[in-house]
C-alpha positions in Angstrom: -225.7 -248.3 -68.4 -227.3 -246.7 -65.2 -231.1 -246.0 -65.7 -232.8 -243.9 -62.8 -236.4 -244.3 -62.6 -237.0 -240.8 -64.2 -235.0 -241.6 -67.1 -236.7 -244.9 -67.8 -239.0 -245.0 -70.8 -242.9 -244.8 -70.2 -243.5 -247.8 -72.2 -241.9 -250.0 -75.0 -243.8 -247.7 -77.6 -241.6 -244.9 -76.6 -238.1 -246.4 -77.3 -239.6 -248.4 -80.2 -240.9 -245.5 -82.0 -237.5 -243.7 -81.6 -235.6 -246.6 -82.7 -237.8 -246.5 -85.9 -236.1 -243.2 -86.8 -232.8 -243.7 -85.5 -231.4 -246.6 -87.6 -227.8 -246.2 -87.1 -225.7 -247.8 -84.2 -222.7 -249.8 -83.2 -222.7 -253.6 -83.0 -220.7 -254.9 -80.0 -219.4 -258.4 -80.4 -217.2 -260.3 -78.0 -213.6 -260.7 -79.1 -212.0 -264.2 -79.4 -209.8 -264.8 -76.4 -206.7 -262.5 -76.2 -208.6 -260.1 -78.6 -210.5 -256.8 -77.6 -214.3 -256.8 -78.5 -215.2 -255.6 -82.1 -217.5 -252.4 -82.5 -219.0 -252.4 -85.9 -220.8 -248.9 -87.0 -223.8 -250.0 -89.2 -227.1 -249.2 -90.5 -230.0 -251.7 -89.5 -233.8 -252.1 -89.6 -235.7 -252.8 -86.7 -238.8 -254.8 -86.8 -240.8 -254.6 -83.4 -243.3 -257.2 -84.5 -240.6 -259.7 -85.2 -238.4 -258.5 -82.2 -235.5 -258.4 -84.5 -233.2 -256.1 -86.5 -231.7 -256.9 -89.8 -228.2 -255.9 -91.3 -225.4 -257.0 -93.4 -221.6 -256.6 -93.6 -219.0 -257.7 -96.2 -217.6 -261.1 -96.1 -214.1 -260.0 -95.5 -215.0 -258.2 -92.3 -212.7 -259.6 -89.5 -215.6 -260.0 -86.6 -217.2 -263.2 -88.3 -215.0 -265.8 -86.2 -215.8 -263.9 -83.2 -219.4 -263.8 -83.9 -219.5 -267.3 -84.7 -217.8 -268.1 -81.4 -220.2 -266.2 -79.5 -223.5 -264.8 -81.0 -224.5 -262.8 -77.7 -224.3 -259.1 -78.9 -225.1 -255.8 -78.2 -226.5 -253.2 -80.6 -226.2 -249.8 -79.2 -227.8 -246.5 -80.4 -227.3 -243.1 -79.2 -228.4 -239.6 -80.3 -230.5 -236.7 -79.6 -227.3 -235.6 -77.2 -226.5 -232.2 -76.0 -224.1 -230.6 -73.6 -226.1 -228.8 -70.7 -224.1 -226.1 -69.1 -224.2 -225.8 -65.3 -225.8 -222.4 -65.0 -228.9 -223.8 -66.6 -229.1 -226.7 -64.1 -228.6 -224.3 -61.0 -231.2 -225.1 -58.3 -233.7 -222.5 -57.9 -232.2 -220.9 -54.7 -228.5 -221.3 -55.7 -226.2 -218.9 -57.7 -225.8 -220.0 -61.4 -222.1 -221.1 -60.8 -223.2 -223.8 -58.6 -225.2 -225.4 -61.3 -223.8 -229.1 -62.6 -223.2 -229.4 -66.0 -224.4 -232.7 -67.7 -225.3 -234.4 -70.8 -228.8 -235.1 -72.2 -229.4 -238.2 -74.5 -231.4 -241.0 -75.8 -229.8 -244.5 -75.6 -231.3 -247.8 -76.6 -229.2 -250.9 -76.3 -230.5 -254.0 -77.7 -229.2 -257.3 -76.5 -229.4 -259.8 -79.3 -228.7 -263.4 -80.6 -226.8 -263.0 -83.9 -227.9 -265.5 -86.6 -225.7 -265.5 -89.5 -227.5 -266.0 -92.8 -225.5 -267.2 -96.0 -228.3 -268.9 -97.7 -228.8 -266.8 -101.1 -232.7 -266.5 -101.2 -232.8 -265.6 -97.5 -230.0 -263.2 -97.9 -232.0 -261.7 -100.8 -235.2 -261.4 -98.8 -233.6 -259.8 -95.8 -231.9 -257.2 -97.9 -235.0 -256.4 -99.6 -236.4 -255.8 -96.3 -233.7 -253.6 -95.1 -233.7 -251.5 -98.2 -237.6 -251.3 -98.0 -237.0 -249.7 -94.6 -234.7 -247.0 -95.8 -236.2 -246.5 -99.1 -240.0 -247.0 -98.9 -240.6 -245.0 -101.8 -238.7 -247.6 -103.9 -236.2 -246.5 -106.7 -233.7 -249.5 -106.5 -233.9 -252.8 -108.3 -235.1 -255.6 -105.9 -232.3 -258.3 -104.9 -232.8 -261.7 -106.6 -230.7 -264.6 -106.6 -229.0 -265.0 -110.0 -230.4 -261.7 -111.5 -228.9 -258.4 -112.3 -227.9 -256.0 -111.0 -227.4 -257.2 -107.6 -227.6 -261.2 -107.6 -223.8 -261.2 -108.2 -223.1 -259.2 -105.1 -224.8 -262.0 -102.8 -221.6 -264.2 -102.4 -219.7 -261.1 -101.1 -221.8 -260.3 -98.0 -223.1 -262.0 -95.1 -226.4 -261.0 -93.3 -227.2 -260.7 -89.7 -230.7 -261.4 -88.2 -230.3 -260.2 -84.7 -232.8 -261.6 -82.5 -233.7 -259.1 -79.5 -233.6 -260.9 -76.1 -233.6 -257.8 -73.7 -233.7 -253.9 -74.2 -232.4 -251.2 -71.9 -233.5 -247.7 -73.0 -232.9 -244.3 -71.4 -234.2 -240.7 -72.0 -232.0 -238.4 -70.0 -233.8 -235.1 -70.1 -233.7 -234.0 -66.3 -237.3 -235.0 -65.9 -236.8 -235.1 -62.2 -235.6 -231.5 -61.9 -237.8 -228.7 -60.6 -240.1 -226.9 -63.2 -238.2 -223.8 -62.7 -235.0 -225.6 -63.7 -236.6 -227.3 -66.5 -238.0 -224.2 -67.9 -234.5 -222.5 -67.8 -233.2 -225.4 -70.0 -235.9 -225.6 -72.5 -235.1 -221.8 -72.8 -231.4 -222.2 -73.0 -231.8 -225.0 -75.9 -234.1 -222.6 -77.8 -231.9 -219.8 -77.6 -228.6 -221.9 -78.3 -230.1 -223.7 -81.3 -227.1 -225.8 -81.8 -226.7 -229.4 -83.1 -229.3 -231.7 -81.3 -230.6 -228.8 -79.4 -234.3 -229.0 -80.9 -234.5 -232.6 -80.7 -233.4 -232.8 -76.9 -235.7 -229.6 -76.1 -238.8 -231.7 -77.8 -237.8 -234.7 -75.5 -237.7 -232.7 -72.5 -240.9 -230.9 -73.2 -242.8 -234.3 -73.9 -241.3 -236.1 -70.7 -242.2 -233.2 -68.3 -243.3 -234.6 -64.9 -241.9 -238.4 -65.5 -239.8 -238.3 -62.6 -242.3 -236.3 -60.1 -243.3 -239.4 -58.2 -239.8 -241.1 -58.0 -237.7 -237.9 -56.9 
């Protein structure tokens, strides 16, 4: 993933806060020799203090042999994406039809070492952590070994603890463009009001001037 200086996060807290509310991604696992990579959609709970993400998958999932052969994986999350029409991005002194269409988006890629957890008690603890992330208000019985209603399901899943070893993050929202162009894009997103437009507009407004020193 190419990351220009003006698209880079200001600091770790920027992508960490975003990841805290964007917790569905794709786990890329290297395939065994002769096979393509696996790409597994999944929910996960990211913990910045532990520098790890927790998730789980069914035991019959076909990716386990590949994962155990090579635990070096990539967890990719992309959201807040929109299509930006060319006329919105036209330079101030150029006709609208000379503007370049583009995409705006946020992307975070966590390179991880995957640890497969099969111990029932540890699985229960990590599952409860994951559910606690998604249901802080509670409402579901805790997972406990040998106890109803979920204890009997523990043997049917495996938990993944993804230890983060590197992070690449990108906030692509034209932060390096002239103010006139940024204003035009902000107005266009507000007027269009499509899926993702408000989130993209908020990112652009928040990140104004990030690229001013690197153009």
